[in-house]
N, C-alpha and C positions, 0 to 999 in steps of 0.2 A: 561830623556835624557842621564844622566850619565851612566845608565846601558847599554844603547844601544851601547856605544862606549868603554866600559870597557875592552873588550877582545882583542882589536887590538892595538898593540904598533906602532903607526905611528910616524915617526920622527917629523912631524908637530904638534903632539899632544900637546907639551909644548906650542907652539905658540897659539894654538886654545883654550887652557884651560880657559883663562880669559873670552873669549866670551861665552863659554858654561856656566861658572859660572854666568855671568850676566843674561843670558837667564833663567837659572834655578831659579834665585832669582827674576825674573819678572822685572829686570831692562833693558827694551828693548832698551831705548835710548842709554845707555852706551854700550850695545852690538853692536849697529849699528856703534857708533864712533870707538870702538875698532877694528871692522872688517874693517872699512875704513882705519885706520892707517896701519893695517897689509897688506891690498891690495896695499897700496902705495909701500911698500917694496917688496912684493911677488905677482906680478900680476897674476901668474898662480895658486894661492892657491884657487882652486875651492870651497873647503869646506867653506872658510871664506865668499865667495860670498853668498853661500846658507844660512849660519848662519845670514848674514846681512838680507837676504830675510825673514827669520823667524821673525827677529826683526821688519821689516817693516810690515809684515802681522799682527803681534800682536799689532801694533800701528795704525791699520786701513788703511794702505796704500797698499791695496790688489793688485792694478794694477802694482805698481812699483815692488812689491815682485814677482809677476808672471813673469814679464819681466826678472828680474834677474835670477830667477830659470830656465827659458827656455834657457837663455844663457848657463848655465852650462849643462842642460839636452841635448842640441843639440850636445855637445862635447862627449856624451855617456861615462861618467866617469866610472871607474872601482875601484876607491879607496873606501874603506869601509866607511870612514867618510862622503864623499859627498853623497853616496847612502843612508846612514842612515838619514842624515840631510834632504835630498830631500823627503824621505819617510815621515818624521815627518811633513814637510811643506805641502805636498800634502794632508796629512790626515787632517791638520787644515783647509785647503782650501775646504775640502769635495770633493776632486778630486781623489779618489782612483784609477780611471782608468789610471791615468798618471804614477802611481807606476809600473803598469804592463809593460808599454813601457820602463821604466828605466831598469828593470831587464831583459826584453827580449834582450835589447842591450847588457847588461853586460854578459849574458849567451852566446851570440854569440862570444864575445871577449874572454871570459874565459870559454870555454865549459866544463871543467872538475871540476869546482868549486861546491862542494856539497852545500856550504852555499848559493851561488847565485841561484842555482836551487831551493833550498827549499824556499828562499825568493820569487822567482817567483811564486812558487806554492801557497804560502800564499797570494800573491798579487791577484792572480786569485780568491782565496777563498773570498777575500773582495768584489769583484764585482760579485761573483756568476757565473763565467765562468766555468761551470762544465766540458765541453768537453776538454777545454784547461788544466783544473786541472788534468784530467785523463791522458792526454799526458805528462804533466810535471811530474806527479808521476812516470810514466813508465821510462821517461828519467833519473830521479833521481835513480831509481832502477838499471838501466843499469850501471850508473857510480859507485854507491855504493849499492851492493845488500843486503840491509837491509829489513827485513820484513815490518816494519812500512811503508816504501815508497811504497811497492807493494800494501799494503792495503789502502793507501791513494788513489791510482788509482782505486781500487775496489769500495771504498766508493763514489768516484766521479761518477762512473757509476750508483750507486744506486741513487745519487742525480739527475742525468739526468732523471732517471725513475720517481722520485718523482715530478720533476718540468715539466715533459713532458705534453703538452696539450692533447696529444693523449694517452689514457690509453693502447690502443692496442700496441703501439710502446714500452711502458714500459714493457709489459708482454711478447712481442715476441722478443725484441732485447736487451734492456739495462740489464734487470734483468737476463735473461739466460746467457748473456755474463759474468756478474759478478759472477754468480753461477759457470760457467766453470773455471773462473780464480781461485776461491777459491778451487774447487775440485782438480785442478792441484797441489796446495800446499798441500792438504790433502794427495793425492796419494804419493807425494814426502816426506811425513812426515815432512813438514817444518813448521807446525802450532806451534807457540811458546806461544802466549799470550791469555789471556781471551778475550781481545777486538776482536781478530780475530774470535773466536768462536761466540761471540755475533753478529758480522757482518754476519757470515754464517747463523746464526739463523734468523737474520732480513731479509736476501735475500729470504730464503726458505719460511718464513712466508708471505712475500709480494707476492710471487709466488703462494701462496695457497697450497704449498707442506707440509701439516701438518704432514703427516706420516713420510716423510724424516726428517723433523725438530725434530720429536719425537725421531727418531733413533739417531740423533746427540746428543740431550740433554741426552738421557739415555746411550749413548755409551761412549767410553774413552774420546772423546773430551769434553763431558759434565763435566768431572771431573775438567776441568780448570775453571768452573764457580764458583768462590769462594768469590768474593768481596762482594756480597750481601747475607744476610741470606736467606736460602731457595730459592735461585735464581732458581735452577733446578726444584724444586717442583712446584714453582709458574708458571714456563713456561710450565711444563707438564700439570698442571691443565688447563691453558688457552687453550692448544692444544686439550686436551680431550673434553673441552666444544665446541670448534670449530668443532671437528669431531663428536660431539654428542655421545661420548663413555661414556654413563652415568655410567655403572658399574665401570669402571676404575676411573672415576671422584669421585664417592661415596667412593670407597675403599681408594683412596689416601687421600681424605679429612679426613676420620675418623682416618686413621693412623697418619696424621699430628696433628689432634686434641688430639689424645692420648698423643702425645709428649708434646703439649702445648695447654691445654684446653682454654686458654685465648686469642688465636690468632683469632680475629673475622673474618679475611678475608676468612677463610676456612668454616665457618658455612653456609654462603649463598650457596656456591657450594654444601655442604653436603645436605642441604634441597632441593635445586633445583633438584639435581640428584635423590633424593628420589621420588619426584613427577613425574619426567619424567619416572622413572622406573615403577611407579604405572600406569601411563597413557599408557605405552607400555605393561602392564601385563607381565613384565619380571620375569622370575624365574631362579634360578641358575641351572647349569648342575648337573646331578645326581652324577657324579664322578669328582674327581680332583678339581683344584682351581676354584673359581667363575670367576676370570678374571686375567689378567697378574699382577695386583697390589695386589691381595689377596682376602680376603672375602668381601662380599657386604652386606650392610644393606638395604634390599629392601622392608621392611614393616614399617608402622608407629610405630608399637609397638616396633620394634628393635631400631628405632631411638630414641623414647621416653626413652627407657631403657638406651641407651648410654648417653643421656643428663642427665638423673637422676643420673646415675653412676658418671658422672663428678661432679655433685653437692654434692652427698654424700661423694665423695672423698675429696671435698673441706671442708665439715663440719668436717671431721676428722683432718684437718690441723690446727696447732696452729698459723702458720705464716699468713702473709697478705692474705686475701680472694681475689679470682679472680672474677671479674664481669661477664666474658665471659659466663660461663655455665648458670648463672641465667638469663642473657639477652637472651641466646639461647632458654631457655624454653619459655619465653614470645614471642619471634619471632616465634617459632614453633606453639604456640597457635594461634597467629595472622594468620599464613598461613593456619592452619587447619580450622579456622573459615571462612577464605576467600573462601575455597574450600567446605565449608559445611560438613566437616568430623565429624562424631559423636565421634571419638576418642578424640576430643578436651577436653571432660569432664574428661577423665582419668588424665589429667595434673593437675586438681584441679581448685579451684575458682580463677579467676584473682585477685580479691580483696585480698585474702590471700597471693597470690604469690607476689603481689606488696608490701604489708605490710612487708612480709619477706625480700624483697629486700631493703626496706627503713631501716629496722632494721639493716641490715648488712652494707649498704653503705650511709645511710642518712647524715653522717657527711662529705661527699665528695661533692665538688661543682658540680661534673658531675652527681650527682644523679638525678637532675631535668631534664637534657637533655636526660638521659637514659630513664626515666619513661615517659616523655612527649609523646614519640612516641607511647607508648602502652596504653595511657589513654582511647582510644576509646574502649578498651576491657571491661571497666567498664560500667555497665548499669547505665543510668542517675539517677535512684532512689538510687543507691549505692554511689553517689558522696559524700554526706555529711557524711555518715557512714565511708567512706574511710578516709576522712580528720580527723574525730574524732579518728579513730584507729591509724593513724600515729602520731597524736598529743600526744597520750598516750606514744609514744616512745621518747618524747622530755623531757630531764631532766631540769626542771626550778627551780629557787630558790623560796624564800618566796614572797608572794604578797606584793607590796608596797602600799603607800597611794593612788597612782593614780589608783590602781586596777589592775596593770600589774605585772606579774611575769617574771623575766628576766633570760636568761641563765647565767651560772656561768663560762663557759670557751668557747673557740672558737669552739670546736666540737659541743657542745650543741647549740651554736649560729647558726652554719651551718645547724643543723637539723631543728631548728625553722624556719630559713629562707626558707629552702626547703619546709616546710609545707605551708608557705605563697605563695611560687611560684606555688606549686601544686594547691592551692585553686584558684589562678588566672587562671591557665591553664584549670581548670574545669569550669570556667565561674562563680564561686561563687561571685567574686568581682563585676562582671558586673551586677549580679542579684540584688545587694543591691539598696535600694532607696537612694536619695541624702543624707539624714541624716546618713544612714548606712555607706555610702562612707566616709563622713566626720569623723565619729567615727573611721573607719578603718585607715584613714590618721593619726589621732592622735596616734593610736597604732603603726603604722609603724614608725612614727617620734620618738616615745619614744624608740623603739627598736634600731633605728639608733643611737640616742644620747647615749644610754646605751652602745652600742657595740664599741663606739669610745675609751673606756678605754683600750680595748685590743690592740689598735694600737698607743698608746702614743709615743712609740719609733720607729715608722715606718719611713723609709726613704721617701724623697719626691717622689721618683719614685715608691714606693710601694702603693698598694691600701689599704684602710681601710677594716677591716673584715666585717663591717656592711654597706658598700656602697650600696649594692643591695636593702636594705630597702628604702634608700633615693630615688633611681631610681624608685622603685615601687610606692612610695608615689607620685612622679611626674606623673607617668602614671595614677594614680587614679584621681589626679587633672585634668589631660587632659581629662579623661573620663567625669568628671563632667562638664568641660567647653563645651565639644561637646554636652552633654546632656541638660544642662540648659542654655547655651549661656551666663553664668555669667562670664564676663571678669576677675573678681577678682580671679577666679580659675586658670586662666592661669598665672596671675601675681604671684600667690603663688607658682605655679609649677616652675617658673623661680627662685623665691627666694630660694626654697628648693635646686634646682640644683646648684645655685651659691654658696650656703653655702657648699654643698657637695664638689664642685670643690675647694673651698678655703682650705679644709682639706685633699683633695686627688687630688692634682694638675695633676696627670698623668692619671686620669680616662677618657679613651677615650669615654665611653658611656655617661658620663655627658656632655662632649663637643659636641658630635653628637646630643644629644637631645636638648641641649641649642640652637645649631645652627639651628635646624629644627623649634623650637618654635619661635625664633626671626624672622626667615624668614616668618613664617605664620602670624606674627604680622606686617610684612612690614618693619622690621628694619634690614638693611644689615650691618651697620657699625660694630656692635660687632662681626659679623660672621668672618670677615677677620682674626682677631687675634686668634679666636677659631680654625679656620681651620689650620692656620700655626702652632699653638701649637700641633695639632694632629701629625705634622711631617710626613705627608704621604710619603711613600717610593715607588719609582719605579712604579710598575704596579697599585698601588693604585690611582695614578693620573688619571688612566682610569676608575677604578672601583668605586671610590667615588667622583671623581672630579665634577660629575654632581650636587652634593649638593651645590657647590659653584657657578658654572656657570649658573645654572637655574635661580637664583634669582637676581644676581648682577645687571644686566642691567634693568630688569623689575621693580626693586625698585629704579631706578634712580641713582645708584652709578656707574657712567660711568668709573671713574678712576679705581675703584676697579675691575670693570668688565673686563677692558682691562688687568689689572694685572693678574686676575684669568685665563683668556684665555692664557696669556703668560706662566703662570706656567705650564699649561697642554701641550701647544704646545712645550715648551722646552723639556719636557719628550718625546713626540712623535717623535720629530726630532732626539733626541739623540739615540732613540731606533734603528734607522737605522744603525748608526755607531756602537753602542754597540753590536748589534746582530752579526755583522761581526766578532767582536773580540771574542765573545763567540764561534763562529763556529771554528775560528782558534785555540783557546785553545783546543777545543774538538778533532781536528785533531792531535794536538801535543801530547795529552795525550791518544789518542786512545779511547776516549769516543764516539764511532761512533753512538750508539743508541740515544745520546742526540742531534745529529745534526738535524734530522727531527723535534725534539721538538722545537729547537731554531727557525727553519724556520717557524714552525706553530705559535710560539709566535709572530714573526715579522708580519705574515699575519694577525693574530688576532688583532694586534694593528693597522695595516694599514687600516683594514676594520672596525675599531671601529666606532660606532655611535657617541660616544663622540668626537672623533678626528674630524669627519666631522662637528659636531656642533660647536666646538670651532674655527675651521678654518673659517667657514662661519660667525659666530657671531663676530669674531675678525675683519674681513674685514669690516663688516657693521658698527661696532663701530668706526673703524678708519675713515670711511666716515662720520658718524654722528658727530664725534668730530672735523672734519676739520673746520678751522675758516672761510675760504673764499670760499663759494660755487662756485662762478662764475669761479674763476681761478682753484680751486683745484681739482674738480672732475676728470678732465682728468689726471692731474699729479698723483693723488692718485691711480687711476686705473692703470696707467702706472707703478707706483712704486710697486704695488702689483702683477704686471704681470698677471692681471685679464683679461681673454678673454671671451666675452659673448658666443662664439661658444662652448667653452669647458666646460664639466661638469665632474669635477674630483672626484665626490662622487660615490663610488662603490655600487649603489643601490641594485644590485642583490645579492651581497655577504655580505651586511652590517651585522655587528654583534653587538648585545646588550651586552656589557660587564659590565653593571652596576651591582654593588652588592646591590640588593634590600633587602637583609636580614642583612644589616650591623648593624641595631639597635637591641639590646637585647630586646626580647619581650616574655611575657608569656601568650599571648592572646590565648583563646580557638580556636579550628580549624575553627569554622564558622566565626571568625573575622580575620583570617590570610589572607595573600596574596595568591591568587589562580593563576593557569596557565592562566586563562582567563584574569585576571588583567594584567599579564605580557604581554600577546599578544596585548591587547588593548593599553597598555601604549606604546609599541614599535610602533604600528601603528600610534598613535597620534604623537609621537616624529618624526616619519619619514615624516608625512604630514607637520608638522610645519617646519621641516628642509627644505623640498622641497619648501615651500612658501618663506622661507628666502633666500634660494639659488637662486630661480628664481628672487626674488626682486633684489638681488645683481647683477645677470647677466644682468638684464634689466637696472640697473643704469650704468653698464659698457657699455652697448650698446648705452646709451644716450651720453656717453662721447666719444665714438669712432666714428669718421666720416665714411661715406661710408656705413651706414646701411639703406639708404633710400630705400623705396620700388622700385621695378623695374618699369621703364616707358615703355609704348608701344612705340616703336621707331617712328612709322609714325605719330601718332596723338598727341603725347606729353601728353597724359592723363595717369592717374594711375588707374589700375583696383584694386578694393578691393572686398573681399568677404563679406558675411553678418556680420562678426565680425568686419569689418573695418580693417582687417589685410591685409597688402599688399600681393598680390600673389608673386610667384617667390621666390628668395632666401632670402627674408627679414628675417633676424635673429630675428629682433624685433617682427615681426608678429608671428613667430613660438613660441617665448618665451611667448608672451602674451596669445596665445591659450593654452599653457601648464599651465599658471598661472590661467586662468579661470577654466580649468578642475580641477586643484588642489583645487581651492576655493570651487568647488561643493562637492568634496570629504570631504573637511574640514567641510562644513556645515552639512553633514550627520553625521560625527563623533561628532560634537558639539551637535547635537540633542539627541545623546545617553545619554549625561550627566553622564558619568561613574563616580562613586564614588569610590575612592581608599581608603584603610585603612590609618589612620593617619601616620603610620610608613612605609607605602608602597611607591611607586614611586610618586614623586611630579607631579601634573597635569601640562601639558605644558601651554604656554601662548595662545594656539590656541583658546580656548573657549572665553577667555576675549577679545582677539584681534578681533574676529568676532562680539561679542556683543557690543564692543565699536564702531564698524564701521570702524576701522582704516584699516583693510585689504582691504575692499571694496573701501575706499577712495584712498589708495595707488594704487590699480589696475586701478581706473578711471584716476588718474593722469598719469600713465604710458601709458594708452590707448590713451590719448590725444596726446601724442608725435607722434603717427602714423598719426593722422589727420594733425599735423603740417608739417610732412614730405610731405604729399600729397600737402599741401598748397605751400610748397617750389617748387614743380615741376610744379604747375599750375600758380602761380603768384597771385598778389593781385587784378588785374583788372578783372580776369575771374572767380572769386570764391565766389560769394556772398552767395550761399547756404552753402558752406563748412565753410565760415567765421561765419555764424549764428550758425552752429553746434558747432564750436569751442567755440564761446562766451557762448553758453548754457552750454558747458562742464566746462568753467571757473566758471560760476555762481554756478553750481551744486557742484563743489569742495568746494567753500566757505561755502555753506549750510552744506555740510557733515562735514567740519572741525569744524564749529560752534556747530554742534550736539555732536561731540566727546568731545569738550571742556565742553559743558553743562552737559554731563553725569558725568564728573569728578568734578563738583562743589559740595562743601560741606566740612565740617571740617574733616581733616585727623586724628586729635586727638581731642577727646572731653571729657569733664568732665560731667558725668550725675549722679545725686544723689550721689555725692562724690565718683564715680567710674570712672576710666580712661578707655576709649574705643578707639580702633584703627580702622581705615578704610583703610586697605591696598589696597582694590580694587580701591579706588579713586586715590591713588598714582599710581597704575599701569596704570590707565586710562590717567593720566596726562602724563606719559612717552610715551604712545601710541600717544598722541597728538604731543609731541615733535618730535618723529620719523616721524610721518606722515607729519607734516609741513616741515620737512627737505626734504622729498621726493617730495612734491609739489613744493618746492622752486627750486630743481634741474630741475624739469620739466619746471619751469618758466624761469630759466636761459637758458635752452636749447631752449625754445621758443624765448627768446630775441635774441639769436644768429641767429635764422632763420629769425625773423621779421626785424631786422635792415637792412640787404642788400635788402630785398624785398621792404621796405619802400623807401629806397634811389632810387632804380631803378624805382619805380612808379613815384617818384617826377621828375626824369630825363625825363621819357616819357611825363609827363604832361607839362614840360617846352617846349619840342620839339613841342608838339601839341598846345602850348600856351593855355592850359586848366586853367581857373581861379578858378575852384572849389577846395577850400583848405580843404574841409572836410576830416577828417582822415578816413581811411578804418575801417570798423566795428571791425575787429579783433584787430586792434591797440587800439581802444577805450576799447574794452573788456579786453585787457591785462592790460591797465592802471587801469581799475576798479579792476581787480584781485589783482594787487600789493597793491593798496590802502586798499582793504579788508584784505589782509594778514597782512598788517601793523597794522590794527585795532585789528585783532585776536591776534596778538602777544602782543599788549598792554594789551588786556583783560587778557591774560594768565599771563603776568608778574604782573599785579595788583593782580590777584588771589593768585599768589605765595607770593607776599609781604604781603598780608592780612593773609595768612596762617602762614607765618614766625612770624608775630607779635603775632598772636593768640597762637601759640605753645610756643613761648618764654614766654608769659605771664602766661602759665599754672602753678599753684602753686601745686606741688605734695605733699607738706607737709600736706595739709588738707585732705588727703585720708583716708578712713576707711578701715582697713584690719583686719577683725575679726579673732580671733583664732590664732593669730601669736604672738610669743614672741618678745621682743625688738630686739634680734639679727636677727631673721628671717625677721622682718620688715625692718631692715636696708639693708639686701640683696635684698629684693623685691624692695625697693625704688631705690637702685642702678641700678637694672635691668630696672626700669621705666625711670631713667635718661638716660640710654643708648639708649632706644627706642626713647625718646624725641630728643636726640642729633642726632640720625640717621635720623629721619624725617627731621630735619633742614638741615642736610648735603645733603640729596636727593633733597630737595627744592632748595638749593643753586646751586647744580650742574645743575639741570634742568633750573633754572633761567639764569645761566651763558650761557648755550647753546642757550637759546632763545634770549638772548641779542646779541650774535654773529649773529644769524639768522636775527634779526631786522636790524643789520648793513648792511647785504648783500642785503637786499631789496632795499636799496638806489641805488645800482649799477645796478638795473634791469630797467634802463630807456632805451627807444627806441629812 
């Protein structure tokens, strides 16, 4: 705030200074008091009023703050202090549109102020008013003819083109106009800055005028492109590719590779152009240059020669070797093999080439990622031979008593580690039998512990040199767990990882794998700290946030689930505000080509699958956690401004931004995540989201009055179609129909039983929700509310058939709930043959029961609201008719039976929870057998078990607390 007012010397500055200081230091109450004092003496000091409003806004008194601010705003101030303070206030209120009104008024009063005009332009930029930005830019240019202002206006035209719904309008009006505006400056030789050339290039490229763009880049204007290395060349390359000028593309690529043989970005263009030239049977002209860029390599032999020359040039160098040419040779071999070209043999044997590569670069951590891409070039029968050959290139010391020889420095360690990683990537680890895997783990752990000596002086933020051995050992333990279902293997993997993390507290891969394993075991409590220690930044909340939000609620940690959703939502909401600020900075510094990127980022985040999921789950959680069902459903729905009619999820443009390759993995290709996995995972996530979103909207429609089915005016009866859904505009009926359709799709997906890799996307709750029966039970409860609304329109004395139908519905709900509860019976943690086994599926089932009971109870409270007045009016009618029959209507009896049965079910569930809590607390972990672990390792493993035990207890406690609240509310469901 201090910066915002530093440049204007206002006579009142001295008086306002203390208020600014209080606000800057977060002392809002003192700021308000100081402002009040000042306003008593100087009633017309508008800025003091606004500063008081900022204090009020920050202490949660939004309405008072807004009233004060509007008092000043209606006076249309023109002093800098008031305008800046109002801008800050409106920004904190998330009302940027009010800033535009402020400066519109200021510009009218002070029409020649450059400062106010530029503030107005930036205010329009915050709200994305591109047309007004264009006009404001030109108005600025007329007052102060500076180039940047003119190009602000041009860029705003480009933004109109980008945001136009109609692509035709962009191509025929906005972009041609922008092009003419720039051409005018070019003709008058007024182009000054690189940013202006970049903008001209951007316009021509969007218009598809690649030839004209090439002329600009290669002409005198292109000389201004100096900020990025090889900016002109990269742009030329892109244009040649778009124009399919393969000779030029080839020639330029090999010229650039001559200059820098290690610049990988030009190798793909070099190879692509070669194969296009071959496909077109291109041959050079007999006389003169091959093309405007120079000579062209149009045969495989020439290109092979060029790559080999780069390598032999490398071999003659004493300094650091370059990986580029060696990798280019493998890439060329891969492409030739794909096309079935016999020349592939001329490059040599892939095994020899890779051994040579390992010899040169095996001591670099990147060696494994470089070679992994090309391992498919090796024939399966050469895998073991390859590993033996590269092992020979690893210098190891003398063999110790344990039979292992260890590396004597970090370079040798890195080579040995790379051999282990290559073995795993070739599937040699997976091919071992269980005993072989256990021996491998012993070896990996020995190398891990030996390698720690190289990192004794490492800082806490640095990783140990041998960390990857530890991670690999954990992977092999997990392989064994999946293969043998021996739970001891997974406990030992947790022990190894916890030990690794204690010595390398910044290792993100240890944390990520721990997080995943704990979740698979049904323990969410340890995950919260692990995730927060990852210190996810900015866009990572979208790309890896799913790891947290997927499991929190399903494992019964409702408080943590709410917190996880808030984490993510805070980022998504601030993204809106932040992106506007980035765009403004880009205008200020002329970084025009970044502006569409910022807009694309904003859209990518707004359309994110994860954003839609956390919004929906957060609202459902808030509803489930509400204490008093009867009163609070309507209030909660109102507070969330949740409307059943509106669906705010962008289904057609939804984007899956999850980073599904965040885990380091050296698995062979056949075990890796495939595109089919990704597609199925997204489909499953979308269907589950649709189910949750429809459930949420249906709950909202229960709470909002006036969604009864339409009545036929004359007969007073309600028409229903075969689904029992009211005809006409009944939003409830339409949502239920959508829910049933989605459930059918969900059932088809569940039947596929897709198995994802362990390190791939987590399966959704969809399959277990269907198999537990909770989805079907929730749908049945929501369906009943339609029949109840019919009952409301018919009355109790005319509806015996309908009442019977509703009573049967009540009975069916109780049966379904009992089944869900029965499926979850069993010990969550059990000791078998002195091994600890977890049953996370039982815990998930219990949570489905908790959620489903909550939904049935909302239906019941909705039912009670409808039945009370009906019962009263029936009694009045009977009094009038002097009817002595005091028997209750069938539906009222049925409802009383329902509440009684629900009370019993909750008692059963609470007894089960109590029994489980007692059982888990009594488990003595001390007597466990953990073969093959040292004392240290055992202590880490036992600590992990303690965490799981404590997490299960916490989940049970939270589920129990929630069910107790529910049991309280049943008492108020009397009619």
